[in-house]
C-alpha positions as a LaTeX table, in Angstrom:
\begin{tabular}{lrrr}
\hline
Residue & $x$ (\AA) & $y$ (\AA) & $z$ (\AA) \\
\hline
Met1 & $-12.57$ & 3.15 & 64.03 \\
Ser2 & $-11.03$ & 4.75 & 67.08 \\
Glu3 & $-9.14$ & 7.96 & 66.49 \\
Leu4 & $-5.73$ & 7.44 & 64.92 \\
Met5 & $-2.80$ & 9.78 & 65.20 \\
Asn6 & $-0.62$ & 10.33 & 62.17 \\
Arg7 & 3.11 & 10.91 & 62.65 \\
Gln8 & 4.72 & 12.93 & 59.86 \\
Trp9 & 7.94 & 14.58 & 58.83 \\
Leu10 & 7.34 & 17.87 & 57.02 \\
Phe11 & 9.87 & 19.47 & 54.70 \\
Ala12 & 10.93 & 22.71 & 56.44 \\
Asn13 & 14.01 & 24.20 & 54.70 \\
Tyr14 & 15.97 & 23.86 & 51.48 \\
Pro15 & 19.19 & 22.24 & 52.74 \\
Gln16 & 22.74 & 23.39 & 52.21 \\
Gly17 & 24.86 & 20.27 & 51.84 \\
Leu18 & 23.62 & 17.27 & 53.80 \\
Tyr19 & 20.18 & 17.30 & 55.38 \\
Lys20 & 20.20 & 18.69 & 58.92 \\
Pro21 & 17.63 & 18.23 & 61.71 \\
Gly22 & 16.28 & 21.75 & 61.16 \\
Asp23 & 15.41 & 20.92 & 57.55 \\
Phe24 & 12.46 & 18.86 & 58.80 \\
Glu25 & 9.58 & 19.39 & 61.21 \\
Trp26 & 7.97 & 16.59 & 63.24 \\
Arg27 & 4.18 & 16.71 & 63.45 \\
Lys28 & 1.43 & 14.59 & 64.98 \\
Glu29 & $-2.18$ & 15.09 & 64.02 \\
Pro30 & $-5.42$ & 13.06 & 64.05 \\
Val31 & $-6.27$ & 11.05 & 60.95 \\
Arg32 & $-9.47$ & 12.54 & 59.53 \\
Ala33 & $-12.50$ & 10.46 & 58.58 \\
Leu34 & $-12.52$ & 9.07 & 55.05 \\
Glu35 & $-14.80$ & 10.40 & 52.36 \\
Asp36 & $-16.38$ & 8.31 & 49.59 \\
Gly37 & $-13.74$ & 7.23 & 47.07 \\
Glu38 & $-10.85$ & 7.38 & 49.53 \\
Val39 & $-8.62$ & 4.79 & 51.17 \\
Leu40 & $-6.43$ & 4.94 & 54.26 \\
Val41 & $-2.97$ & 3.45 & 53.82 \\
His42 & $-0.93$ & 2.42 & 56.86 \\
Asn43 & 2.67 & 2.78 & 55.73 \\
Ile44 & 5.00 & $-0.03$ & 56.80 \\
Leu45 & 8.31 & 0.61 & 55.06 \\
Leu46 & 9.85 & 3.86 & 53.80 \\
Ser47 & 12.53 & 3.80 & 51.11 \\
Leu48 & 15.46 & 6.19 & 51.53 \\
Asp49 & 17.15 & 6.97 & 48.22 \\
Pro50 & 19.73 & 9.47 & 46.91 \\
Thr51 & 16.96 & 11.25 & 45.06 \\
Asn52 & 15.55 & 12.30 & 48.46 \\
Arg53 & 18.32 & 14.90 & 48.45 \\
Ala54 & 17.54 & 16.06 & 44.91 \\
Trp55 & 13.92 & 16.58 & 45.94 \\
Gly56 & 15.24 & 19.16 & 48.40 \\
Phe57 & 16.68 & 21.36 & 45.63 \\
Lys58 & 15.20 & 24.86 & 45.42 \\
His59 & 14.11 & 24.24 & 41.85 \\
Asp60 & 12.08 & 21.70 & 39.91 \\
Thr61 & 13.71 & 18.39 & 39.04 \\
Tyr62 & 11.75 & 15.63 & 37.28 \\
Leu63 & 9.13 & 16.46 & 39.93 \\
Pro64 & 8.00 & 19.90 & 41.15 \\
Met65 & 10.17 & 21.24 & 43.95 \\
Met66 & 8.83 & 20.71 & 47.44 \\
Gln67 & 7.50 & 23.63 & 49.45 \\
Pro68 & 8.10 & 24.18 & 53.19 \\
Gly69 & 5.22 & 22.58 & 55.03 \\
Asp70 & 4.78 & 19.70 & 52.56 \\
Val71 & 4.95 & 16.16 & 53.87 \\
Met72 & 8.47 & 15.02 & 52.97 \\
Arg73 & 8.30 & 13.15 & 49.69 \\
Gly74 & 9.11 & 9.44 & 49.86 \\
Ile75 & 8.25 & 6.02 & 48.46 \\
Cys76 & 6.55 & 3.62 & 50.86 \\
Leu77 & 4.94 & 0.22 & 51.01 \\
Gly78 & 1.86 & $-0.14$ & 53.15 \\
Val79 & $-1.49$ & $-1.83$ & 53.57 \\
Ile80 & $-4.97$ & $-0.37$ & 53.20 \\
Glu81 & $-6.43$ & $-0.18$ & 56.69 \\
Asp82 & $-9.77$ & 1.43 & 55.87 \\
Ser83 & $-11.56$ & 2.03 & 52.58 \\
Arg84 & $-14.51$ & 3.89 & 51.08 \\
His85 & $-14.03$ & 2.38 & 47.62 \\
Pro86 & $-15.15$ & $-1.14$ & 46.62 \\
Asn87 & $-12.11$ & $-1.83$ & 44.42 \\
Tyr88 & $-9.62$ & $-1.36$ & 47.26 \\
Pro89 & $-10.67$ & $-3.38$ & 50.32 \\
Pro90 & $-8.77$ & $-3.36$ & 53.62 \\
Gly91 & $-5.79$ & $-5.68$ & 53.55 \\
Thr92 & $-4.73$ & $-4.63$ & 50.05 \\
Tyr93 & $-1.00$ & $-3.91$ & 49.78 \\
Val94 & $-0.02$ & $-0.62$ & 48.18 \\
Gly95 & 3.28 & 0.90 & 47.08 \\
Gly96 & 3.87 & 4.46 & 45.99 \\
Met97 & 4.73 & 8.06 & 46.77 \\
Thr98 & 2.91 & 8.28 & 50.08 \\
Gly99 & 5.55 & 10.28 & 51.95 \\
Trp100 & 7.40 & 10.31 & 55.26 \\
Gln101 & 4.35 & 9.57 & 57.39 \\
Glu102 & 2.62 & 6.68 & 59.10 \\
Tyr103 & $-0.76$ & 7.13 & 57.42 \\
Ala104 & $-1.73$ & 8.46 & 54.01 \\
Ile105 & $-5.20$ & 9.13 & 52.59 \\
Leu106 & $-5.46$ & 8.53 & 48.84 \\
Arg107 & $-8.39$ & 9.30 & 46.57 \\
Val108 & $-9.19$ & 6.93 & 43.73 \\
Asp109 & $-9.21$ & 8.84 & 40.42 \\
Glu110 & $-11.79$ & 8.74 & 37.62 \\
Asp111 & $-9.96$ & 5.83 & 35.97 \\
Gly112 & $-10.18$ & 3.78 & 39.15 \\
Arg113 & $-6.49$ & 4.19 & 40.00 \\
Leu114 & $-4.72$ & 5.41 & 43.11 \\
Pro115 & $-2.59$ & 8.54 & 42.57 \\
Asp116 & 1.15 & 7.84 & 42.55 \\
Ala117 & 0.57 & 4.34 & 43.90 \\
Gly118 & $-0.21$ & 0.82 & 42.82 \\
Val119 & $-1.40$ & $-2.40$ & 44.43 \\
Phe120 & 0.56 & $-5.64$ & 44.48 \\
Pro121 & $-0.01$ & $-9.22$ & 45.67 \\
Arg122 & 1.82 & $-9.96$ & 48.92 \\
Asp123 & 3.54 & $-13.34$ & 49.00 \\
Pro124 & 3.94 & $-14.02$ & 52.75 \\
Ser125 & 7.05 & $-16.15$ & 52.07 \\
Ile126 & 8.95 & $-13.17$ & 50.61 \\
Pro127 & 10.11 & $-10.34$ & 52.92 \\
Leu128 & 8.20 & $-7.13$ & 52.31 \\
Ser129 & 11.50 & $-5.24$ & 51.94 \\
Thr130 & 12.18 & $-7.27$ & 48.80 \\
Tyr131 & 9.11 & $-5.70$ & 47.20 \\
Leu132 & 10.39 & $-2.23$ & 48.06 \\
Gly133 & 13.85 & $-2.96$ & 46.64 \\
Leu134 & 14.26 & $-5.79$ & 44.16 \\
Phe135 & 10.65 & $-5.82$ & 42.92 \\
Gly136 & 10.19 & $-2.06$ & 43.27 \\
His137 & 11.81 & 1.09 & 41.95 \\
Ile138 & 15.35 & $-0.10$ & 42.79 \\
Gly139 & 15.06 & $-3.28$ & 40.75 \\
Met140 & 13.35 & $-1.36$ & 37.96 \\
Thr141 & 16.12 & 1.25 & 37.92 \\
Ala142 & 18.76 & $-1.45$ & 37.51 \\
Tyr143 & 16.73 & $-3.46$ & 34.99 \\
Tyr144 & 15.57 & $-0.67$ & 32.69 \\
Gly145 & 18.72 & 1.43 & 32.87 \\
Leu146 & 20.98 & $-1.48$ & 31.99 \\
Leu147 & 18.86 & $-3.46$ & 29.53 \\
His148 & 16.91 & $-0.71$ & 27.77 \\
Ile149 & 19.62 & 1.98 & 27.64 \\
Gly150 & 22.92 & 0.20 & 28.23 \\
Lys151 & 21.92 & $-2.80$ & 26.07 \\
Pro152 & 24.91 & $-4.95$ & 27.07 \\
Arg153 & 26.00 & $-7.83$ & 24.86 \\
Ala154 & 27.67 & $-11.03$ & 26.04 \\
Gly155 & 31.41 & $-10.64$ & 26.34 \\
Glu156 & 31.36 & $-6.86$ & 26.77 \\
Thr157 & 32.97 & $-5.04$ & 29.69 \\
Val158 & 30.44 & $-3.20$ & 31.85 \\
Val159 & 31.49 & $-0.84$ & 34.65 \\
Val160 & 29.10 & 0.31 & 37.37 \\
Ser161 & 29.81 & 3.02 & 39.94 \\
Ala162 & 28.36 & 2.93 & 43.48 \\
Ala163 & 28.44 & $-0.79$ & 42.80 \\
Ala164 & 27.90 & $-1.86$ & 46.41 \\
Gly165 & 24.69 & 0.16 & 46.63 \\
Ala166 & 21.21 & $-1.24$ & 46.17 \\
Thr167 & 20.99 & $-0.36$ & 42.48 \\
Gly168 & 24.63 & $-0.95$ & 41.57 \\
Ser169 & 24.79 & $-4.43$ & 43.07 \\
Leu170 & 21.71 & $-5.45$ & 41.07 \\
Val171 & 23.13 & $-3.96$ & 37.87 \\
Gly172 & 26.27 & $-6.05$ & 38.28 \\
Gln173 & 24.34 & $-9.26$ & 38.84 \\
Ile174 & 22.10 & $-8.67$ & 35.82 \\
Glu175 & 25.22 & $-8.01$ & 33.76 \\
Lys176 & 26.60 & $-11.40$ & 34.81 \\
Ile177 & 23.33 & $-13.09$ & 33.86 \\
Lys178 & 23.72 & $-11.51$ & 30.41 \\
Gly179 & 27.25 & $-12.87$ & 30.05 \\
Cys180 & 29.23 & $-9.67$ & 30.53 \\
Arg181 & 32.52 & $-9.00$ & 32.28 \\
Val182 & 31.61 & $-6.85$ & 35.28 \\
Val183 & 33.75 & $-4.23$ & 37.02 \\
Gly184 & 32.46 & $-2.42$ & 40.09 \\
Ile185 & 33.60 & 0.83 & 41.72 \\
Ala186 & 32.92 & 1.05 & 45.46 \\
Gly187 & 34.37 & 2.55 & 48.64 \\
Gly188 & 36.36 & 0.49 & 51.14 \\
Pro189 & 37.78 & $-3.06$ & 51.30 \\
Lys190 & 34.66 & $-4.52$ & 52.93 \\
Lys191 & 32.31 & $-3.39$ & 50.19 \\
Cys192 & 34.76 & $-4.31$ & 47.44 \\
Lys193 & 35.19 & $-7.81$ & 48.87 \\
Arg194 & 31.42 & $-8.23$ & 49.00 \\
Leu195 & 31.15 & $-7.37$ & 45.30 \\
Ile196 & 33.47 & $-10.26$ & 44.44 \\
Asp197 & 32.39 & $-12.84$ & 47.01 \\
Glu198 & 28.65 & $-12.21$ & 47.25 \\
Phe199 & 27.61 & $-10.57$ & 44.01 \\
Gly200 & 30.03 & $-12.22$ & 41.58 \\
Phe201 & 31.79 & $-9.17$ & 40.11 \\
Asp202 & 34.92 & $-9.92$ & 38.07 \\
Ala203 & 36.98 & $-6.97$ & 39.32 \\
Val204 & 36.64 & $-3.97$ & 41.62 \\
Val205 & 38.09 & $-0.51$ & 42.13 \\
Asp206 & 38.24 & 0.90 & 45.66 \\
Tyr207 & 37.84 & 4.63 & 45.10 \\
Lys208 & 38.65 & 5.39 & 48.75 \\
Asn209 & 42.03 & 3.66 & 48.71 \\
Glu210 & 43.14 & 3.45 & 45.07 \\
Pro211 & 43.79 & 5.97 & 42.28 \\
Val212 & 40.60 & 5.42 & 40.31 \\
Ala213 & 41.82 & 6.32 & 36.82 \\
Glu214 & 44.93 & 4.15 & 37.03 \\
Arg215 & 43.21 & 1.19 & 38.68 \\
Leu216 & 40.23 & 1.34 & 36.29 \\
Ala217 & 42.58 & 1.27 & 33.29 \\
Glu218 & 44.34 & $-1.74$ & 34.83 \\
Val219 & 41.17 & $-3.80$ & 35.31 \\
Cys220 & 39.67 & $-2.70$ & 31.97 \\
Pro221 & 42.58 & $-3.39$ & 29.57 \\
Asp222 & 40.18 & $-3.70$ & 26.64 \\
Gly223 & 38.22 & $-0.54$ & 27.52 \\
Ile224 & 34.62 & $-0.03$ & 28.64 \\
Asp225 & 31.58 & $-0.90$ & 26.52 \\
Val226 & 28.86 & 0.12 & 28.99 \\
Tyr227 & 29.24 & 2.48 & 31.93 \\
Tyr228 & 26.35 & 2.58 & 34.40 \\
Asp229 & 26.82 & 5.90 & 36.19 \\
Asn230 & 25.37 & 6.42 & 39.64 \\
Val231 & 27.79 & 9.06 & 40.92 \\
Gly232 & 29.15 & 11.57 & 38.39 \\
Gly233 & 32.19 & 13.70 & 39.23 \\
Asp234 & 35.77 & 12.45 & 39.00 \\
Ile235 & 34.78 & 8.79 & 38.89 \\
Ser236 & 32.76 & 9.38 & 35.75 \\
Asn237 & 35.66 & 11.32 & 34.22 \\
Ala238 & 37.86 & 8.27 & 34.71 \\
Ala239 & 35.30 & 5.94 & 33.12 \\
Leu240 & 34.60 & 8.20 & 30.15 \\
Ala241 & 38.31 & 8.29 & 29.34 \\
Leu242 & 38.22 & 4.52 & 28.71 \\
Ile243 & 35.05 & 4.05 & 26.67 \\
Asn244 & 35.21 & 1.98 & 23.50 \\
Leu245 & 33.77 & 2.66 & 20.07 \\
His246 & 29.95 & 2.89 & 20.29 \\
Ala247 & 29.98 & 2.67 & 24.07 \\
Arg248 & 26.80 & 3.37 & 26.02 \\
Val249 & 26.77 & 5.51 & 29.17 \\
Val250 & 23.70 & 5.14 & 31.39 \\
Leu251 & 23.01 & 8.15 & 33.61 \\
Ala252 & 21.08 & 6.79 & 36.58 \\
Gly253 & 22.26 & 9.26 & 39.24 \\
Gln254 & 24.87 & 11.83 & 40.19 \\
Ile255 & 25.16 & 11.27 & 43.93 \\
Ala256 & 28.53 & 13.04 & 44.08 \\
Met257 & 26.78 & 16.28 & 43.15 \\
Tyr258 & 23.57 & 16.11 & 45.18 \\
Asn259 & 25.07 & 17.87 & 48.17 \\
Asp260 & 27.19 & 20.29 & 46.13 \\
Glu261 & 25.29 & 21.68 & 43.16 \\
Arg262 & 28.40 & 23.65 & 42.15 \\
Met263 & 30.28 & 20.47 & 41.24 \\
Gln264 & 30.95 & 20.22 & 37.53 \\
Ser265 & 29.65 & 17.46 & 35.31 \\
Pro266 & 32.20 & 15.10 & 33.70 \\
Arg267 & 34.83 & 16.80 & 31.56 \\
Asn268 & 35.61 & 13.89 & 29.26 \\
Val269 & 32.45 & 14.18 & 27.19 \\
Met270 & 34.64 & 14.90 & 24.14 \\
Asn271 & 35.49 & 11.20 & 24.16 \\
Leu272 & 31.85 & 10.46 & 23.43 \\
Ile273 & 32.35 & 12.20 & 20.11 \\
Met274 & 35.63 & 10.48 & 19.32 \\
Gln275 & 34.22 & 7.05 & 20.17 \\
Arg276 & 30.75 & 7.77 & 18.76 \\
Gly277 & 29.36 & 6.88 & 22.14 \\
Arg278 & 25.92 & 7.55 & 23.55 \\
Met279 & 25.09 & 9.01 & 26.98 \\
Glu280 & 21.45 & 8.88 & 28.07 \\
Gly281 & 19.72 & 9.78 & 31.30 \\
Phe282 & 16.46 & 8.32 & 32.52 \\
Val283 & 13.95 & 8.49 & 35.35 \\
Val284 & 12.58 & 5.11 & 36.34 \\
Leu285 & 9.08 & 6.52 & 36.97 \\
Asp286 & 8.72 & 6.88 & 33.19 \\
Phe287 & 9.24 & 3.15 & 32.70 \\
Met288 & 7.15 & 2.12 & 35.69 \\
Ala289 & 4.19 & 4.02 & 34.25 \\
Asp290 & 4.05 & 1.35 & 31.51 \\
Glu291 & 2.12 & $-1.33$ & 33.38 \\
Ala292 & 2.78 & $-4.14$ & 30.88 \\
Ala293 & 6.52 & $-3.49$ & 30.72 \\
Ser294 & 6.74 & $-3.10$ & 34.50 \\
Thr295 & 4.97 & $-6.44$ & 35.01 \\
Gln296 & 7.35 & $-8.16$ & 32.60 \\
Ala297 & 10.40 & $-6.73$ & 34.38 \\
Thr298 & 9.07 & $-7.79$ & 37.79 \\
Met299 & 8.40 & $-11.33$ & 36.54 \\
Glu300 & 11.94 & $-11.65$ & 35.17 \\
Leu301 & 13.53 & $-10.24$ & 38.33 \\
Ala302 & 11.39 & $-12.61$ & 40.43 \\
Glu303 & 12.46 & $-15.57$ & 38.31 \\
Trp304 & 16.16 & $-14.72$ & 38.75 \\
Tyr305 & 15.59 & $-14.22$ & 42.48 \\
Lys306 & 13.90 & $-17.60$ & 42.92 \\
Glu307 & 16.64 & $-19.29$ & 40.86 \\
Gly308 & 19.27 & $-17.82$ & 43.16 \\
Lys309 & 20.86 & $-15.77$ & 40.38 \\
Ile310 & 20.24 & $-12.49$ & 42.19 \\
Arg311 & 20.95 & $-11.57$ & 45.79 \\
Phe312 & 19.65 & $-8.46$ & 47.47 \\
Arg313 & 20.71 & $-6.84$ & 50.75 \\
Thr314 & 18.67 & $-4.51$ & 52.91 \\
His315 & 19.68 & $-2.19$ & 55.75 \\
Ile316 & 16.66 & $-1.47$ & 57.93 \\
Val317 & 16.49 & 1.42 & 60.40 \\
Asp318 & 13.69 & 1.18 & 62.96 \\
Gly319 & 11.41 & 4.14 & 63.57 \\
Leu320 & 10.04 & 6.92 & 61.39 \\
Glu321 & 11.53 & 9.41 & 63.86 \\
Asn322 & 15.01 & 8.35 & 62.68 \\
Ala323 & 14.45 & 9.06 & 58.97 \\
Pro324 & 16.13 & 12.53 & 58.89 \\
Thr325 & 19.42 & 11.19 & 60.26 \\
Ala326 & 19.24 & 7.86 & 58.42 \\
Val327 & 18.93 & 9.51 & 55.00 \\
Asn328 & 22.50 & 10.85 & 55.26 \\
Met329 & 23.82 & 7.28 & 55.49 \\
Leu330 & 23.38 & 7.23 & 51.73 \\
Phe331 & 26.07 & 9.88 & 51.40 \\
Asp332 & 28.62 & 8.69 & 53.96 \\
Gly333 & 28.35 & 5.09 & 52.75 \\
Ser334 & 27.51 & 3.62 & 56.15 \\
Asn335 & 24.47 & 1.69 & 54.92 \\
Gln336 & 25.11 & $-1.95$ & 54.06 \\
Gly337 & 22.34 & $-2.52$ & 51.53 \\
Lys338 & 19.07 & $-0.96$ & 50.41 \\
Leu339 & 18.31 & 1.66 & 53.05 \\
Ile340 & 14.81 & 1.32 & 54.49 \\
Val341 & 12.99 & 2.77 & 57.51 \\
Arg342 & 10.55 & 0.46 & 59.28 \\
Ile343 & 7.55 & 2.62 & 60.19 \\
Ser344 & 5.28 & $-0.13$ & 61.50 \\
Asp345 & 4.94 & $-3.92$ & 61.61 \\
Asp346 & 3.64 & $-5.91$ & 58.65 \\
Pro347 & 0.57 & $-8.03$ & 59.41 \\
Gly348 & 1.16 & $-10.21$ & 56.33 \\
Gly349 & 4.64 & $-11.62$ & 56.78 \\
Pro350 & 8.32 & $-10.91$ & 57.45 \\
Ile351 & 9.87 & $-7.48$ & 56.88 \\
\hline
\end{tabular}
C-alpha cells in the first residue's frame, strides 16, 4: 500500500463555553504500517453529538477526561481498508469510538473483538448515515431511554425536550407507535411545525417564542406521565412541576448546562417526592454493550423504518476540517437533523 496521510483533530484546550478554534489542533501524519492483529479503518462519517462538549470537561464523566494532545473523541462509521487479522477482512464496515480522524488503527483483543467498535452488515439500499443515527447510538438512546426507563403505556402523556433533535424526534415517534399522546418542546416555528407535520406529534411548545411553563400546562391539561429530558435547566423545571403520580423522568442529556457548568439542576425535584415519581439517568453505551439486547433493538427500529412508521433526518457537513465549527451547531440549533460530518466517500452505497 502506498503511503497514506492521516488527517486528525487533536484536543488542545479545555473550553470555556462553546468550543473555539484554539481548542483543537489540526495535524497530518503518515499512517504507520500495520502489525499482526491490527486493522486499518478508513472513517467515512463522524457523528457530532452534545456529549462532545461534555467530553471537554476538565474532569471525568462516564469516560475519562481527555488530555491535550489526544485525538478528539468521536463516534464514526468506516470501512476496514487493510487488515492483519483473518476475522476482519478489508471491506468490513465498522462503527465505534474511532475519533476525529480519517484513519484509525485498531488492535483486535484477546476475545477477538475490536476495542470500542463493532462490525455491521452494510445494506447498499440504506444510506450509511442511517446506520450512524437511527441504527446507531442515536436510535439506541431513544429506544432504551424511553422503553426501558420511561416505560410508557398507551394513553399516557409523554413530553420530550429538544424534540426536533435527532434523539428527541425518534423518541416522539416511538411514543406514537406505543399509543401515547406526545408533546414536544423545540425552538422556533419551523422546528415546531416539523414535529406536527413530519413526525406526528400531538402538540408542541416553542420555547423560543412562548412562556414554557404556561404553554406546557395548557397542552398537558392532564399532567405528564413520562418526561424525556434532553436539556435540563428551566425547561425541566417546568416539566417537573406537571408530573403525575408515579411519573417517570428519563435523564438522557442536559444540553442547557454543557456550556455553563455553573447552571443549577432542576429545582422542582420536591415534586418527585410528592408524586412518588422516579428520575433515572442512563448512558447508552451501557445498553449497547449487551449484544443480544442491542441486536433486538436494531431489528425493531429497522422494522419500524421499513414500515414507514419512523422518519429520520440528517444534516451532513462536508469535510473533517469543518468539524470544530460544525459541533457548535448543536448548541445554537442551526442543524436540521442528526449532525454528521462526511470525512470521505462510501464505496458501498449512498451516504
